[in-house]
DSSP file (Angstrom, degrees, kcal/mol; ACC not computed):
  #  RESIDUE AA STRUCTURE BP1 BP2  ACC     N-H-->O    O-->H-N    N-H-->O    O-->H-N    TCO  KAPPA ALPHA  PHI   PSI    X-CA   Y-CA   Z-CA
    1    1 A M              0   0    0      0, 0.0     2,-0.0     0, 0.0     0, 0.0   0.000 360.0 360.0 360.0 137.0    0.0    0.0    0.0
    2    2 A S     >  -     0   0    0      1,-0.1     4,-2.3     4,-0.0     5,-0.2  -0.316 360.0-119.0 -70.9 155.3    1.4    3.4   -0.9
    3    3 A G  H  > S+     0   0    0      1,-0.2     4,-2.3     2,-0.2     5,-0.2   0.871 113.4  53.0 -61.4 -38.3    2.3    5.9    1.9
    4    4 A S  H  > S+     0   0    0      2,-0.2     4,-2.1     1,-0.2    -1,-0.2   0.917 110.3  46.2 -64.6 -43.7   -0.2    8.4    0.7
    5    5 A R  H  > S+     0   0    0      2,-0.2     4,-2.7     1,-0.2    -2,-0.2   0.902 111.6  52.0 -66.5 -40.2   -3.1    5.9    0.7
    6    6 A R  H  X S+     0   0    0     -4,-2.3     4,-2.5     2,-0.2    -2,-0.2   0.915 109.3  49.9 -62.4 -42.6   -2.1    4.7    4.1
    7    7 A R  H  X S+     0   0    0     -4,-2.3     4,-2.3     2,-0.2    -1,-0.2   0.901 111.2  49.9 -62.5 -40.2   -2.1    8.3    5.5
    8    8 A T  H  X S+     0   0    0     -4,-2.1     4,-2.4     2,-0.2    -2,-0.2   0.937 111.6  47.3 -63.3 -46.9   -5.6    8.8    3.9
    9    9 A E  H  X S+     0   0    0     -4,-2.7     4,-2.4     1,-0.2    -2,-0.2   0.886 112.0  50.4 -63.6 -38.2   -6.9    5.6    5.5
   10   10 A E  H  X S+     0   0    0     -4,-2.5     4,-2.2     2,-0.2    -1,-0.2   0.902 110.4  50.1 -65.9 -39.4   -5.4    6.5    8.9
   11   11 A A  H  X S+     0   0    0     -4,-2.3     4,-2.4     2,-0.2    -2,-0.2   0.904 111.4  48.2 -64.8 -40.9   -7.0   10.0    8.7
   12   12 A V  H  X S+     0   0    0     -4,-2.4     4,-2.2     2,-0.2    -2,-0.2   0.917 110.3  51.8 -64.7 -42.5  -10.4    8.5    7.8
   13   13 A A  H  < S+     0   0    0     -4,-2.4    -2,-0.2     1,-0.2    -1,-0.2   0.887 112.2  46.5 -62.2 -38.4  -10.1    6.1   10.7
   14   14 A E  H  < S+     0   0    0     -4,-2.2    -1,-0.2     1,-0.2    -2,-0.2   0.895 112.9  49.6 -68.0 -39.9   -9.3    8.9   13.1
   15   15 A A  H  < S+     0   0    0     -4,-2.4    -2,-0.2     1,-0.3    -1,-0.2   0.816 124.3  25.6 -71.3 -31.2  -12.2   11.1   11.8
   16   16 A A  S  < S-     0   0    0     -4,-2.2    -1,-0.3    -5,-0.2    -2,-0.1  -0.676  76.5-157.1-138.1  81.5  -14.8    8.3   12.0
   17   17 A P     >  -     0   0    0      0, 0.0     4,-2.5     0, 0.0     3,-0.3  -0.270  30.1-115.8 -55.8 146.4  -14.1    5.6   14.6
   18   18 A L  H  > S+     0   0    0      1,-0.2     4,-2.7     2,-0.2     5,-0.2   0.868 113.2  52.7 -56.1 -42.8  -16.0    2.5   13.7
   19   19 A G  H  > S+     0   0    0      1,-0.2     4,-2.2     2,-0.2    -1,-0.2   0.908 111.2  46.6 -61.2 -42.4  -18.2    2.6   16.8
   20   20 A A  H  > S+     0   0    0     -3,-0.3     4,-2.2     2,-0.2    -1,-0.2   0.904 112.3  50.3 -67.0 -40.4  -19.3    6.1   16.1
   21   21 A A  H  X S+     0   0    0     -4,-2.5     4,-1.4     2,-0.2     6,-0.2   0.916 110.6  49.8 -64.2 -42.0  -20.0    5.3   12.5
   22   22 A R  H  <>S+     0   0    0     -4,-2.7     5,-3.0     1,-0.2     4,-0.4   0.919 111.7  48.4 -62.6 -42.8  -22.1    2.3   13.4
   23   23 A G  H ><5S+     0   0    0     -4,-2.2     3,-0.9     1,-0.2     9,-0.3   0.879 109.5  53.0 -64.3 -37.1  -24.1    4.3   15.9
   24   24 A A  H 3<5S+     0   0    0     -4,-2.2    -1,-0.2     1,-0.2    -2,-0.2   0.767 110.2  47.2 -71.1 -24.9  -24.7    7.1   13.4
   25   25 A V  T 3<5S-     0   0    0     -4,-1.4    -1,-0.2    -3,-0.3    -2,-0.2   0.322 125.3 -91.1-102.9   9.4  -26.0    4.7   10.7
   26   26 A G  T < 5S+     0   0    0     -3,-0.9    -3,-0.2    -4,-0.4    -2,-0.1   0.593  87.5 120.2  97.8   9.9  -28.4    2.7   12.9
   27   27 A G  S   <S-     0   0    0     -5,-3.0    -1,-0.2     1,-0.2     2,-0.1  -0.055  77.5 -49.5 -87.2-162.9  -26.2   -0.1   14.0
   28   28 A S  S    S+     0   0    0     -3,-0.1    -1,-0.2     2,-0.0     2,-0.2  -0.440  97.4  70.5 -70.2 147.1  -25.3   -0.9   17.6
   29   29 A G  S    S-     0   0    0      1,-0.1    -9,-0.1    -6,-0.1   -10,-0.0  -0.709  95.8 -65.2 131.0 177.0  -24.1    2.1   19.6
   30   30 A A        -     0   0    0     -2,-0.2    -1,-0.1     1,-0.2    12,-0.1   0.812  60.5-168.5 -72.7 -31.8  -25.4    5.2   21.1
   31   31 A G        -     0   0    0     -3,-0.1    -7,-0.2   -11,-0.1    -1,-0.2  -0.397  49.4  -9.4  73.6-157.2  -26.4    7.0   17.9
   32   32 A S        -     0   0    0     -9,-0.3    10,-0.1     6,-0.2     9,-0.0  -0.404  53.2-139.3 -76.1 149.7  -27.3   10.6   18.1
   33   33 A S  S    S+     0   0    0     -2,-0.1    -1,-0.1     5,-0.1    -2,-0.0   0.605  78.5 101.9 -83.4 -11.3  -27.9   12.5   21.4
   34   34 A D  S  > S-     0   0    0      1,-0.2     4,-3.3     2,-0.0     5,-0.4  -0.624  72.8-143.2 -70.6 120.4  -30.9   14.3   19.8
   35   35 A P  H  > S+     0   0    0      0, 0.0     4,-1.1     0, 0.0    -1,-0.2   0.840  94.7  41.0 -60.8 -34.2  -33.9   12.4   21.3
   36   36 A L  H  > S+     0   0    0      2,-0.2     4,-1.6     3,-0.1     5,-0.1   0.972 124.6  33.3 -76.8 -56.0  -35.9   12.6   18.1
   37   37 A A  H  > S+     0   0    0      1,-0.2     4,-2.7     2,-0.2     5,-0.2   0.877 116.8  56.9 -68.4 -37.0  -33.3   12.0   15.5
   38   38 A G  H  X S+     0   0    0     -4,-3.3     4,-2.6     1,-0.2    -1,-0.2   0.908 106.0  49.5 -62.0 -42.8  -31.3    9.6   17.7
   39   39 A E  H  X S+     0   0    0     -4,-1.1     4,-1.5    -5,-0.4    -1,-0.2   0.912 113.5  46.4 -62.0 -43.4  -34.3    7.3   18.1
   40   40 A L  H  X>S+     0   0    0     -4,-1.6     5,-2.3     2,-0.2     4,-0.7   0.885 112.1  50.6 -69.0 -38.1  -35.0    7.2   14.4
   41   41 A R  H ><5S+     0   0    0     -4,-2.7     3,-1.2     1,-0.2    -2,-0.2   0.933 109.9  49.6 -64.5 -44.4  -31.3    6.6   13.6
   42   42 A R  H 3<5S+     0   0    0     -4,-2.6    -1,-0.2     1,-0.3    -2,-0.2   0.824 106.5  57.3 -63.5 -29.6  -31.2    3.7   16.1
   43   43 A A  H 3<5S-     0   0    0     -4,-1.5    -1,-0.3    -5,-0.2    -2,-0.2   0.670 126.3-100.0 -74.8 -16.5  -34.3    2.3   14.5
   44   44 A G  T <X5S+     0   0    0     -3,-1.2     4,-2.1    -4,-0.7    -3,-0.2   0.691  71.3 146.4 106.4  24.3  -32.6    2.2   11.1
   45   45 A L  H  ><S+     0   0    0     -5,-2.3     4,-2.8     1,-0.2     5,-0.2   0.917  71.5  51.2 -60.4 -45.1  -33.9    5.3    9.4
   46   46 A L  H  > S+     0   0    0      1,-0.2     4,-2.5     2,-0.2     5,-0.2   0.942 111.5  45.2 -63.9 -48.3  -30.7    6.0    7.4
   47   47 A P  H  > S+     0   0    0      0, 0.0     4,-2.8     0, 0.0     5,-0.2   0.910 113.3  52.9 -59.5 -37.8  -30.3    2.5    6.0
   48   48 A L  H  X S+     0   0    0     -4,-2.1     4,-2.6     2,-0.2    -2,-0.2   0.931 109.4  47.9 -61.5 -45.2  -34.0    2.6    5.1
   49   49 A L  H  X S+     0   0    0     -4,-2.8     4,-2.7     2,-0.2     5,-0.2   0.918 112.4  49.1 -62.3 -43.1  -33.7    5.9    3.3
   50   50 A V  H  X S+     0   0    0     -4,-2.5     4,-2.5     1,-0.2    -2,-0.2   0.944 113.6  45.9 -61.9 -47.5  -30.6    4.7    1.3
   51   51 A L  H  X S+     0   0    0     -4,-2.8     4,-1.2    -5,-0.2    -1,-0.2   0.889 112.8  51.2 -63.8 -38.1  -32.4    1.4    0.3
   52   52 A Q  H  X S+     0   0    0     -4,-2.6     4,-0.5    -5,-0.2     3,-0.3   0.935 111.5  46.4 -63.6 -46.6  -35.6    3.4   -0.6
   53   53 A I  H >< S+     0   0    0     -4,-2.7     3,-1.5     1,-0.2     4,-0.4   0.913 110.9  52.2 -63.5 -42.5  -33.6    5.8   -2.8
   54   54 A L  H >< S+     0   0    0     -4,-2.5     3,-1.0     1,-0.3    59,-0.7   0.748  97.0  68.5 -67.8 -21.5  -31.7    3.0   -4.5
   55   55 A G  H 3< S+     0   0    0     -4,-1.2    -1,-0.3    -3,-0.3    -2,-0.2   0.748  96.4  55.1 -64.6 -22.5  -35.1    1.3   -5.2
   56   56 A D  T << S-     0   0    0     -3,-1.5    -1,-0.2    -4,-0.5    -2,-0.2   0.596 130.6 -63.2 -84.1 -12.1  -35.6    4.2   -7.6
   57   57 A G  S <  S-     0   0    0     -3,-1.0    -1,-0.4    -4,-0.4    54,-0.1  -0.701  72.0 -45.4 144.2 164.0  -32.4    3.4   -9.5
   58   58 A P        +     0   0    0      0, 0.0     2,-0.3     0, 0.0    54,-0.2  -0.170  57.8 167.1 -59.1 150.0  -28.6    3.3   -9.0
   59   59 A S  E     -A  111   0A   0     52,-2.0    52,-3.7    50,-0.0     2,-0.3  -0.954  27.3-122.8-154.8 170.0  -26.9    6.1   -7.2
   60   60 A Y  E  >  -A  110   0A   0     -2,-0.3     4,-2.2    50,-0.2     3,-0.4  -0.768  36.7 -96.9-119.0 165.8  -23.5    7.1   -5.6
   61   61 A G  H  > S+     0   0    0     48,-0.5     4,-2.5    -2,-0.3     5,-0.2   0.859 118.3  49.4 -51.4 -50.0  -22.7    8.2   -2.1
   62   62 A G  H  > S+     0   0    0      1,-0.2     4,-2.2     2,-0.2    -1,-0.2   0.892 112.6  47.9 -61.2 -40.6  -22.6   12.0   -2.7
   63   63 A A  H  > S+     0   0    0     -3,-0.4     4,-2.6     2,-0.2    -1,-0.2   0.873 110.2  52.9 -68.1 -36.3  -25.9   12.0   -4.5
   64   64 A L  H  X S+     0   0    0     -4,-2.2     4,-2.4     2,-0.2     5,-0.2   0.918 108.3  50.7 -63.7 -43.0  -27.4    9.9   -1.7
   65   65 A I  H  X S+     0   0    0     -4,-2.5     4,-2.3    -5,-0.2    13,-0.2   0.947 113.3  45.1 -58.1 -49.9  -26.2   12.4    0.9
   66   66 A E  H  X S+     0   0    0     -4,-2.2     4,-2.6     1,-0.2     5,-0.2   0.905 112.3  51.3 -62.3 -43.1  -27.7   15.3   -1.1
   67   67 A R  H  X S+     0   0    0     -4,-2.6     4,-3.0     1,-0.2    -1,-0.2   0.906 111.0  47.6 -63.6 -41.9  -31.0   13.4   -1.7
   68   68 A I  H  X S+     0   0    0     -4,-2.4     4,-2.3     2,-0.2     8,-0.3   0.912 112.9  48.3 -66.5 -42.5  -31.4   12.6    2.0
   69   69 A E  H  <>S+     0   0    0     -4,-2.3     5,-3.0    -5,-0.2     6,-0.3   0.897 115.3  45.3 -64.9 -39.3  -30.6   16.2    3.1
   70   70 A T  H ><5S+     0   0    0     -4,-2.6     3,-1.4     3,-0.2    -2,-0.2   0.940 113.0  49.8 -67.3 -47.2  -33.1   17.5    0.5
   71   71 A L  H 3<5S+     0   0    0     -4,-3.0    -2,-0.2     1,-0.3    -1,-0.2   0.878 115.8  42.5 -58.7 -39.9  -35.8   15.0    1.4
   72   72 A S  T ><5S-     0   0    0     -4,-2.3     3,-1.9     4,-0.2    -1,-0.3   0.348 110.5-121.0 -90.3   6.9  -35.4   15.8    5.1
   73   73 A R  T < 5S-     0   0    0     -3,-1.4    -3,-0.2     1,-0.3    -4,-0.1   0.846  74.2 -53.3  54.6  36.1  -35.2   19.6    4.5
   74   74 A G  T 3 <S+     0   0    0     -5,-3.0    -1,-0.3    -6,-0.2    -4,-0.1   0.397 115.0 113.6  84.3  -2.3  -31.8   19.5    6.2
   75   75 A L  S <  S+     0   0    0     -3,-1.9     2,-0.7    -6,-0.3    -2,-0.1   0.813  75.0  52.2 -71.8 -28.9  -33.0   17.9    9.4
   76   76 A I  S    S-     0   0    0     -8,-0.3     2,-0.6    -7,-0.2    -2,-0.2  -0.899  75.4-170.2-109.6 103.5  -31.0   14.8    8.6
   77   77 A A        -     0   0    0     -2,-0.7     2,-0.5    -3,-0.1   -12,-0.0  -0.834   4.1-172.9 -95.0 124.0  -27.4   15.8    7.9
   78   78 A V        -     0   0    0     -2,-0.6    -9,-0.1   -13,-0.2    -2,-0.0  -0.966   3.0-164.2-119.3 129.3  -25.3   13.0    6.6
   79   79 A N    >>  -     0   0    0     -2,-0.5     4,-2.5     1,-0.1     3,-2.0  -0.707  35.9-105.8-108.4 166.1  -21.6   13.3    6.1
   80   80 A P  H 3> S+     0   0    0      0, 0.0     4,-2.1     0, 0.0    -1,-0.1   0.819 117.9  64.0 -58.8 -31.2  -19.3   11.1    4.0
   81   81 A N  H 34 S+     0   0    0      1,-0.2    -3,-0.0     2,-0.2     0, 0.0   0.625 113.5  35.2 -70.0 -10.7  -17.8    9.5    7.2
   82   82 A T  H <> S+     0   0    0     -3,-2.0     4,-1.5     3,-0.1    -1,-0.2   0.772 118.3  48.7-102.0 -46.0  -21.3    8.2    7.9
   83   83 A M  H  X S+     0   0    0     -4,-2.5     4,-2.7     1,-0.2     5,-0.2   0.924 108.5  49.5 -66.5 -47.5  -22.5    7.4    4.4
   84   84 A Y  H  X S+     0   0    0     -4,-2.1     4,-2.4     1,-0.2    -1,-0.2   0.892 110.6  48.1 -69.2 -39.1  -19.5    5.4    3.0
   85   85 A P  H  > S+     0   0    0      0, 0.0     4,-2.3     0, 0.0    -1,-0.2   0.900 113.0  51.4 -62.3 -36.7  -19.2    3.0    6.0
   86   86 A L  H  X S+     0   0    0     -4,-1.5     4,-2.9     2,-0.2     5,-0.2   0.943 110.1  47.7 -62.8 -46.8  -22.9    2.4    5.7
   87   87 A L  H  X S+     0   0    0     -4,-2.7     4,-2.3     1,-0.2    -1,-0.2   0.897 111.7  50.3 -62.5 -39.8  -22.7    1.7    2.0
   88   88 A R  H  X S+     0   0    0     -4,-2.4     4,-2.5     2,-0.2    -1,-0.2   0.907 112.3  47.7 -63.7 -40.5  -19.8   -0.7    2.6
   89   89 A R  H  X S+     0   0    0     -4,-2.3     4,-2.0     2,-0.2    -2,-0.2   0.937 112.0  48.8 -65.4 -46.3  -21.8   -2.5    5.3
   90   90 A L  H  <>S+     0   0    0     -4,-2.9     5,-2.6     1,-0.2     6,-1.1   0.878 113.4  48.0 -61.2 -37.2  -24.9   -2.7    3.1
   91   91 A E  H ><5S+     0   0    0     -4,-2.3     3,-1.5    -5,-0.2    -1,-0.2   0.916 109.6  51.7 -69.7 -42.4  -22.7   -4.1    0.2
   92   92 A A  H 3<5S+     0   0    0     -4,-2.5    -2,-0.2     1,-0.3    -1,-0.2   0.836 109.6  51.1 -62.5 -32.0  -21.0   -6.6    2.5
   93   93 A E  T 3<5S-     0   0    0     -4,-2.0    -1,-0.3    -5,-0.2    -2,-0.2   0.470 116.5-116.4 -84.1  -2.2  -24.4   -7.8    3.7
   94   94 A G  T < 5S+     0   0    0     -3,-1.5    23,-0.4     2,-0.2    22,-0.4   0.651  83.5 119.0  78.6  15.0  -25.5   -8.2    0.0
   95   95 A L  S   <S+     0   0    0     -5,-2.6    19,-2.1    -6,-0.2     2,-0.3   0.753  80.2  21.2 -85.6 -25.5  -28.2   -5.6    0.3
   96   96 A V  E    S-B  113   0A   0     -6,-1.1     2,-0.4    17,-0.2    -2,-0.2  -0.950  70.7-143.1-134.9 157.3  -26.7   -3.4   -2.4
   97   97 A A  E     -B  112   0A   0     15,-2.4    15,-2.2    -2,-0.3     2,-0.4  -0.986  17.6-154.9-121.5 133.3  -24.3   -4.1   -5.2
   98   98 A G  E     +B  111   0A   0     -2,-0.4     2,-0.3    13,-0.2    13,-0.2  -0.857  13.2 178.2-113.2 144.7  -21.6   -1.5   -6.1
   99   99 A E  E     -B  110   0A   0     11,-2.5    11,-2.9    -2,-0.4     2,-0.2  -0.998  32.1-113.5-140.6 140.9  -19.8   -1.0   -9.4
  100  100 A W  E     -B  109   0A   0     -2,-0.3     9,-0.2     9,-0.2     8,-0.1  -0.504  18.8-134.7 -71.8 140.3  -17.2    1.7  -10.4
  101  101 A E  S    S+     0   0    0      7,-3.4    -1,-0.1     1,-0.3     8,-0.1   0.903 106.0  25.1 -59.8 -41.8  -18.4    4.1  -13.0
  102  102 A H  S >  S-     0   0    0      3,-0.4     3,-2.4     6,-0.3    -1,-0.3  -0.872  77.1-166.7-123.8  94.5  -15.1    3.7  -14.8
  103  103 A P  T 3  S+     0   0    0      0, 0.0    -1,-0.1     0, 0.0    -2,-0.1   0.742  83.4  65.9 -57.8 -24.9  -13.8    0.2  -13.8
  104  104 A E  T 3  S+     0   0    0      1,-0.1     2,-0.3    -3,-0.1    -3,-0.0   0.674 116.3  18.8 -73.8 -14.3  -10.3    0.9  -15.2
  105  105 A R  S <  S-     0   0    0     -3,-2.4     2,-0.5     0, 0.0    -3,-0.4  -0.988  93.7 -93.0-149.3 155.9   -9.8    3.6  -12.5
  106  106 A R        +     0   0    0     -2,-0.3     2,-0.2    -5,-0.1     3,-0.1  -0.581  65.4 135.0 -72.4 120.5  -11.4    4.4   -9.1
  107  107 A S        -     0   0    0     -2,-0.5     2,-0.2     1,-0.3    -1,-0.0  -0.350  61.9 -18.6-135.4-144.2  -14.1    6.9   -9.8
  108  108 A R        -     0   0    0     -2,-0.2    -7,-3.4    -8,-0.1     2,-0.7  -0.485  60.1-140.7 -69.0 141.1  -17.7    7.2   -8.5
  109  109 A R  E     - B   0 100A   0     -9,-0.2   -48,-0.5    -2,-0.2     2,-0.4  -0.924  15.1-154.3-105.4 115.9  -19.0    3.9   -7.1
  110  110 A F  E     -AB  60  99A   0    -11,-2.9   -11,-2.5    -2,-0.7     2,-0.4  -0.738   7.2-157.1 -92.3 136.5  -22.7    3.4   -8.1
  111  111 A Y  E     -AB  59  98A   0    -52,-3.7   -52,-2.0    -2,-0.4     2,-0.3  -0.876   7.5-170.3-113.8 144.8  -24.8    1.3   -5.9
  112  112 A R  E     - B   0  97A   0    -15,-2.2   -15,-2.4    -2,-0.4     2,-0.2  -0.954  30.0-103.1-131.2 153.6  -28.0   -0.6   -6.8
  113  113 A L  E     - B   0  96A   0    -59,-0.7   -17,-0.2    -2,-0.3     2,-0.2  -0.528  33.3-152.0 -74.8 136.2  -30.6   -2.3   -4.7
  114  114 A T     >  -     0   0    0    -19,-2.1     4,-2.1    -2,-0.2     5,-0.1  -0.512  32.4-102.0 -97.2 173.2  -30.4   -6.1   -4.6
  115  115 A D  H  > S+     0   0    0      1,-0.2     4,-1.9     2,-0.2     5,-0.2   0.907 126.9  51.1 -61.1 -41.1  -33.4   -8.5   -4.0
  116  116 A A  H  > S+     0   0    0    -22,-0.4     4,-2.3     1,-0.2    -1,-0.2   0.871 108.1  53.4 -63.7 -35.5  -32.1   -9.0   -0.5
  117  117 A G  H  > S+     0   0    0    -23,-0.4     4,-2.5   -22,-0.3    -2,-0.2   0.874 105.6  52.5 -66.2 -37.8  -32.0   -5.2   -0.1
  118  118 A A  H  X S+     0   0    0     -4,-2.1     4,-1.8     2,-0.2    -1,-0.2   0.898 110.3  48.3 -64.7 -39.7  -35.6   -4.9   -1.2
  119  119 A A  H  X S+     0   0    0     -4,-1.9     4,-2.0     2,-0.2    -2,-0.2   0.906 112.3  48.5 -66.5 -41.0  -36.6   -7.4    1.4
  120  120 A E  H  X S+     0   0    0     -4,-2.3     4,-3.0     1,-0.2     5,-0.2   0.872 107.3  56.4 -66.9 -36.1  -34.6   -5.6    4.1
  121  121 A K  H  X S+     0   0    0     -4,-2.5     4,-2.4     1,-0.2    -1,-0.2   0.921 108.2  47.5 -59.7 -44.1  -36.2   -2.3    3.0
  122  122 A A  H  X S+     0   0    0     -4,-1.8     4,-1.6     2,-0.2    -2,-0.2   0.904 112.9  48.8 -64.1 -41.5  -39.6   -3.8    3.6
  123  123 A R  H  X S+     0   0    0     -4,-2.0     4,-1.3     1,-0.2    -2,-0.2   0.931 112.7  47.1 -64.3 -45.7  -38.5   -5.1    7.0
  124  124 A L  H  X S+     0   0    0     -4,-3.0     4,-3.6     1,-0.2     5,-0.4   0.884 106.9  57.9 -63.5 -38.4  -37.0   -1.8    8.1
  125  125 A A  H  X S+     0   0    0     -4,-2.4     4,-2.3     1,-0.2    -1,-0.2   0.886 105.1  51.0 -59.9 -38.1  -40.1    0.1    6.9
  126  126 A E  H  < S+     0   0    0     -4,-1.6    -1,-0.2     2,-0.2    -2,-0.2   0.841 117.1  40.3 -67.3 -32.1  -42.2   -2.0    9.3
  127  127 A T  H  X S+     0   0    0     -4,-1.3     4,-0.6    -3,-0.2    -2,-0.2   0.907 122.9  37.2 -80.4 -45.8  -39.8   -1.1   12.2
  128  128 A V  H  X S+     0   0    0     -4,-3.6     4,-2.7     1,-0.2     3,-0.4   0.840 102.6  72.2 -80.5 -34.5  -39.2    2.5   11.4
  129  129 A G  H  X S+     0   0    0     -4,-2.3     4,-2.5    -5,-0.4     5,-0.2   0.901  98.4  45.8 -50.8 -53.1  -42.7    3.4   10.2
  130  130 A P  H  > S+     0   0    0      0, 0.0     4,-2.1     0, 0.0    -1,-0.2   0.852 113.2  51.4 -61.9 -32.7  -44.4    3.3   13.6
  131  131 A R  H  X S+     0   0    0     -4,-0.6     4,-2.3    -3,-0.4    -2,-0.2   0.897 109.2  49.7 -71.2 -38.8  -41.5    5.3   15.1
  132  132 A L  H  X S+     0   0    0     -4,-2.7     4,-2.7     2,-0.2    -1,-0.2   0.919 110.8  50.8 -62.3 -42.2  -41.8    8.0   12.4
  133  133 A D  H  X S+     0   0    0     -4,-2.5     4,-2.5    -5,-0.2    -2,-0.2   0.899 109.5  50.7 -60.9 -40.7  -45.6    8.1   13.1
  134  134 A A  H  X S+     0   0    0     -4,-2.1     4,-2.3     2,-0.2    -1,-0.2   0.898 111.2  47.4 -65.8 -40.6  -44.9    8.6   16.8
  135  135 A V  H  X S+     0   0    0     -4,-2.3     4,-2.5     2,-0.2    -2,-0.2   0.926 112.4  49.9 -65.5 -44.2  -42.4   11.4   16.2
  136  136 A A  H  X S+     0   0    0     -4,-2.7     4,-2.2     1,-0.2    -2,-0.2   0.912 111.7  48.4 -60.9 -42.8  -44.9   13.1   13.8
  137  137 A A  H  X S+     0   0    0     -4,-2.5     4,-2.4     2,-0.2    -1,-0.2   0.907 110.9  50.7 -64.5 -41.3  -47.7   12.8   16.4
  138  138 A A  H  X S+     0   0    0     -4,-2.3     4,-2.3     1,-0.2    -2,-0.2   0.906 110.5  49.1 -63.3 -41.0  -45.4   14.2   19.1
  139  139 A L  H  X S+     0   0    0     -4,-2.5     4,-2.6     2,-0.2    -1,-0.2   0.891 109.9  51.7 -66.1 -38.5  -44.5   17.2   16.9
  140  140 A D  H  X S+     0   0    0     -4,-2.2     4,-2.6     2,-0.2    -2,-0.2   0.912 109.8  49.8 -61.6 -43.1  -48.2   17.8   16.2
  141  141 A D  H  X S+     0   0    0     -4,-2.4     4,-2.5     2,-0.2    -2,-0.2   0.906 111.0  49.3 -62.1 -41.4  -48.9   17.7   19.9
  142  142 A I  H  X S+     0   0    0     -4,-2.3     4,-1.8     2,-0.2    -2,-0.2   0.928 110.8  49.9 -63.9 -44.8  -46.1   20.2   20.5
  143  143 A R  H  <>S+     0   0    0     -4,-2.6     5,-3.0     1,-0.2     4,-0.4   0.925 112.2  47.5 -60.0 -45.1  -47.4   22.5   17.8
  144  144 A R  H ><5S+     0   0    0     -4,-2.6     3,-1.4     4,-0.2    -1,-0.2   0.912 109.8  53.0 -63.0 -41.8  -50.9   22.4   19.2
  145  145 A A  H 3<5S+     0   0    0     -4,-2.5    -1,-0.2     1,-0.3    -2,-0.2   0.833 110.2  48.5 -63.5 -30.7  -49.6   23.1   22.7
  146  146 A L  T 3<5S-     0   0    0     -4,-1.8    -1,-0.3    -5,-0.2    -2,-0.2   0.468 119.3-112.7 -86.5  -1.9  -47.8   26.1   21.3
  147  147 A G  T < 5       0   0    0     -3,-1.4    -3,-0.2    -4,-0.4    -2,-0.1   0.760 360.0 360.0  78.7  25.1  -51.0   27.3   19.5
  148  148 A W      <       0   0    0     -5,-3.0    -4,-0.2    -6,-0.2    -5,-0.1   0.418 360.0 360.0 -99.1 360.0  -49.6   26.7   16.0
């Protein structure tokens, strides 16, 4: 491995420890300290969103980040140190398949949903859906209490 690549990998490892990355993407760990977003992240919201978006067609990490931020109106901020470990995990689990845009050189890696990913998307939707409904109801109650 070249010295430059090793330095890059070490910097990435320092920037996003594995435990923190797992927690941020809905794996085991504490997740977010924000009670609303943290609960949804722990429930698997981010993997569900990625699988849902990939159900519409192949995409790459940067576009997934932008789409999630746009969809959530900026409430769910996803950085590359969260997205790329998630995509690698989903690929390792066979839920998505990745291919380089230009196989002869490392470029954008496009991911597509697999059949196993579609099944996992349905399972996550059953888990996350009721929690999203509960958050929406709580926000409605807060708005009513504030007279909005």
